[in-house]
LUMMAR-534208 format. One record per residue: x, y, z of N, C-alpha, C in turn; chain; residue in three letters. Coordinates in Angstrom, 2 decimals. Atoms other than C-alpha are relative to their C-alpha. Last residue first. Example, Ala and Ser with C-alpha at 12.3 -4.5 7.8 and 13.67 -1.06 7.14 Angstrom:
BEGIN
((-0.82, -1.19, -0.06), (13.67, -1.06, 7.14), (-0.77, 1.09, 0.73), "A", "Ser"),
((0.89, -1.19, 0.00), (12.30, -4.50, 7.80), (0.90, 1.20, 0.00), "A", "Ala"),
//
This chain:
BEGIN
((0.99, -1.04, -0.33), (-22.14, -27.54, -95.57), (0.67, 1.33, -0.20), "A", "Ile"),
((-0.48, -1.07, -0.87), (-20.26, -30.41, -97.14), (-1.12, 0.98, 0.25), "A", "Ser"),
((-1.44, -0.13, 0.26), (-20.69, -33.69, -99.03), (0.61, 1.06, 0.91), "A", "Arg"),
((-0.36, -1.11, 0.86), (-24.04, -34.50, -97.48), (1.50, 0.00, -0.23), "A", "Leu"),
((-0.36, 0.55, 1.31), (-25.42, -37.73, -96.04), (0.28, 1.09, -1.02), "A", "Asn"),
((1.07, -0.39, 0.92), (-27.06, -35.84, -93.16), (0.23, -0.54, -1.41), "A", "Leu"),
((1.29, 0.34, -0.60), (-24.99, -37.58, -90.49), (-1.17, 0.30, -0.94), "A", "Leu"),
((0.14, 1.46, 0.03), (-21.92, -37.44, -92.73), (-1.36, -0.43, 0.56), "A", "Glu"),
((0.20, 0.47, 1.39), (-22.37, -33.72, -93.37), (-0.19, -1.51, -0.10), "A", "Pro"),
((1.34, -0.21, 0.55), (-22.94, -33.11, -89.63), (-0.16, -0.47, -1.45), "A", "Leu"),
((0.69, 1.29, 0.14), (-19.77, -34.66, -88.23), (-1.32, 0.14, -0.76), "A", "Glu"),
((-0.63, 0.76, 1.08), (-17.67, -31.51, -88.84), (-0.59, -1.39, -0.18), "A", "Asp"),
((0.34, -0.58, 1.30), (-20.11, -29.42, -86.78), (0.58, -0.83, -1.14), "A", "Phe"),
((-1.02, -0.91, 0.50), (-19.69, -31.72, -83.78), (-0.38, 0.47, -1.41), "A", "Ala"),
((-0.99, 0.62, 0.89), (-22.88, -33.23, -82.45), (1.00, 1.06, -0.44), "A", "Val"),
((-1.12, 0.65, -0.66), (-25.05, -32.35, -79.45), (0.95, -0.77, -0.90), "A", "Gly"),
((0.19, 1.45, 0.05), (-28.42, -31.65, -81.03), (1.18, -0.77, 0.58), "A", "Ile"),
((1.30, 0.39, -0.55), (-28.56, -27.99, -79.99), (-0.16, -1.52, 0.05), "A", "Ala"),
((-0.06, -0.18, -1.45), (-24.84, -27.40, -80.59), (-1.29, -0.50, 0.66), "A", "Glu"),
((-0.92, 1.02, -0.55), (-25.10, -28.88, -84.06), (0.08, 0.08, 1.52), "A", "Cys"),
((0.69, 1.28, 0.13), (-28.15, -26.73, -84.88), (0.85, -1.11, 0.62), "A", "Phe"),
((0.97, 0.01, -1.10), (-26.31, -23.66, -83.56), (-0.79, -1.31, -0.01), "A", "Glu"),
((-0.77, 0.19, -1.22), (-23.42, -24.46, -85.90), (-0.91, -0.05, 1.22), "A", "Gln"),
((-0.43, 1.41, -0.01), (-25.84, -24.91, -88.80), (0.80, -0.29, 1.27), "A", "Trp"),
((1.17, 0.81, -0.34), (-27.45, -21.57, -87.86), (0.36, -1.49, 0.02), "A", "Gln"),
((0.28, -0.19, -1.43), (-24.04, -19.87, -87.82), (-1.20, -0.83, 0.44), "A", "Gln"),
((-0.98, 0.82, -0.73), (-23.20, -21.36, -91.23), (-0.24, 0.10, 1.51), "A", "Arg"),
((-1.34, -0.60, 0.02), (-26.42, -19.83, -92.51), (0.95, -0.95, 0.73), "A", "Thr"),
((-0.53, -0.57, -1.24), (-29.40, -22.05, -93.03), (1.36, 0.62, -0.25), "A", "Met"),
((-0.81, -1.14, 0.41), (-31.45, -22.76, -96.13), (0.47, 0.70, 1.26), "A", "Ala"),
((-0.39, -0.95, -1.05), (-32.84, -26.22, -95.48), (0.90, 1.09, -0.56), "A", "Pro"),
((-1.33, 0.27, -0.55), (-34.19, -27.76, -98.69), (0.31, 1.02, 1.10), "A", "Glu"),
((-1.05, -0.91, 0.47), (-37.93, -27.43, -99.23), (1.32, -0.40, 0.65), "A", "Val"),
((0.68, -0.92, 0.92), (-40.93, -29.77, -98.94), (0.97, 0.99, -0.60), "A", "Asp"),
((-0.61, 0.05, 1.32), (-38.70, -32.48, -97.48), (-0.68, 0.90, -1.01), "A", "Gly"),
((0.89, 0.73, 0.90), (-40.99, -33.00, -94.49), (0.58, -0.13, -1.41), "A", "Asn"),
((0.07, 1.39, -0.44), (-38.21, -32.01, -92.10), (-0.87, -0.85, -0.92), "A", "Glu"),
((-1.32, 0.62, 0.19), (-37.46, -28.82, -94.02), (-0.07, -1.49, 0.34), "A", "Trp"),
((-0.17, 0.19, 1.45), (-41.17, -27.95, -94.25), (1.34, -0.64, -0.31), "A", "Arg"),
((0.89, 1.10, 0.41), (-41.55, -28.53, -90.49), (0.16, -0.28, -1.49), "A", "Arg"),
((-0.65, 1.24, -0.42), (-38.55, -26.31, -89.78), (-0.82, -1.21, -0.43), "A", "Leu"),
((-1.17, 0.17, 0.86), (-40.13, -23.52, -91.83), (0.72, -1.30, 0.35), "A", "Thr"),
((0.47, 0.49, 1.30), (-43.47, -24.02, -90.07), (1.15, -0.19, -0.98), "A", "Ser"),
((0.25, 1.43, -0.12), (-41.76, -23.73, -86.70), (-0.46, -0.57, -1.33), "A", "Thr"),
((1.36, 0.37, -0.40), (-40.47, -20.34, -87.73), (-0.11, -1.52, 0.09), "A", "Ser"),
((0.85, 0.24, 1.17), (-36.75, -19.63, -87.74), (-1.39, -0.35, 0.50), "A", "Ile"),
((0.65, -1.27, 0.40), (-34.40, -18.15, -85.15), (-0.75, -0.14, -1.32), "A", "Ser"),
((-0.50, -0.34, 1.33), (-32.32, -21.37, -84.99), (-0.55, 1.33, -0.52), "A", "Leu"),
((-1.48, -0.06, -0.03), (-32.72, -21.79, -81.23), (0.58, 0.44, -1.33), "A", "Arg"),
((-0.38, -1.17, -0.79), (-36.42, -20.89, -81.48), (1.52, 0.14, 0.02), "A", "Val"),
((0.22, -1.18, 0.85), (-36.89, -23.40, -84.32), (0.35, 1.29, 0.75), "A", "Ser"),
((-1.09, -0.15, 0.95), (-35.26, -26.09, -82.19), (-0.19, 1.24, -0.87), "A", "Leu"),
((-1.26, -0.28, -0.70), (-37.61, -25.61, -79.25), (1.15, 0.23, -0.98), "A", "Gln"),
((0.04, -1.36, -0.54), (-40.71, -25.36, -81.45), (1.32, 0.36, 0.69), "A", "Glu"),
((-0.19, -0.92, 1.12), (-39.85, -28.47, -83.43), (0.03, 1.43, 0.50), "A", "Gln"),
((1.21, -0.17, 0.80), (-39.49, -30.32, -80.14), (0.33, 0.91, -1.18), "A", "Thr"),
((0.46, -1.37, 0.23), (-36.08, -31.36, -78.89), (-1.30, -0.03, -0.79), "A", "Leu"),
((1.17, -0.28, -0.84), (-35.19, -34.72, -77.37), (-0.44, 1.45, -0.08), "A", "Asn"),
((-0.43, -0.99, -0.99), (-31.73, -34.76, -79.00), (-1.13, 0.41, 0.94), "A", "Ala"),
((-1.03, 0.67, -0.81), (-32.64, -37.97, -80.82), (0.53, 0.92, 1.09), "A", "Ala"),
((0.68, 0.87, -0.95), (-35.82, -36.17, -81.96), (1.00, -0.74, 0.89), "A", "Glu"),
((0.73, -0.82, -0.97), (-33.84, -33.35, -83.54), (-0.65, -0.88, 1.07), "A", "Arg"),
((-0.99, -0.64, -0.87), (-31.39, -35.74, -85.20), (-0.68, 0.84, 1.08), "A", "Leu"),
((-0.59, 1.04, -0.84), (-34.21, -37.88, -86.56), (1.01, 0.59, 0.98), "A", "Gln"),
((0.99, 0.38, -1.03), (-36.10, -34.83, -87.80), (0.60, -1.03, 0.95), "A", "Arg"),
((0.16, -1.14, -0.91), (-33.06, -33.49, -89.64), (-0.94, -0.35, 1.14), "A", "Leu"),
((-1.13, -0.05, -0.93), (-32.31, -36.95, -91.04), (-0.10, 1.17, 0.97), "A", "Pro"),
((-1.16, -0.76, 0.47), (-35.81, -37.05, -92.49), (1.13, -0.04, 1.01), "A", "Ser"),
((-0.25, -1.02, -1.01), (-38.17, -39.83, -91.52), (1.27, 0.72, -0.40), "A", "Asn"),
((0.92, -1.11, 0.24), (-39.73, -42.10, -94.09), (0.13, 1.08, 1.06), "A", "Asn"),
((0.22, -0.34, 1.40), (-37.79, -45.02, -92.63), (-1.03, 1.12, -0.09), "A", "Glu"),
((1.41, -0.06, 0.37), (-36.75, -44.89, -89.01), (-0.13, 0.37, -1.47), "A", "Leu"),
((0.72, 1.08, -0.65), (-33.31, -46.05, -87.95), (-1.47, -0.04, -0.42), "A", "Glu"),
((0.45, 0.98, 0.95), (-31.57, -43.88, -90.52), (-0.77, -1.15, 0.62), "A", "Gly"),
((1.04, -0.49, 0.89), (-29.45, -41.65, -88.37), (-0.40, -1.14, -0.91), "A", "Val"),
((0.13, 0.77, 1.22), (-27.48, -42.92, -85.43), (-1.19, 0.51, -0.79), "A", "Glu"),
((1.38, 0.01, 0.44), (-26.47, -40.38, -82.83), (-0.05, -0.75, -1.31), "A", "Ile"),
((0.30, -0.72, 1.21), (-23.20, -41.15, -81.20), (-1.47, -0.08, -0.32), "A", "Gly"),
((1.43, -0.16, 0.21), (-21.89, -42.17, -77.80), (-0.22, 0.81, -1.26), "A", "Met"),
//
């Protein structure tokens, strides 16, 4: 079982991963210790996510993917 990113156009990979995990912006922002407005700006592409490694690991735990899978899911080289 994997999470597929890219099914919805005009939807950020962060948002797709969050929604695939059935999390609201509020739920995920609490887990990451950030404001909901910050998460919204990341998902809208207004600003690049600025998370610590610990926050990225918490993000992975929240959405149910392995940390080493995340760069591929987000189309990144590395985190």
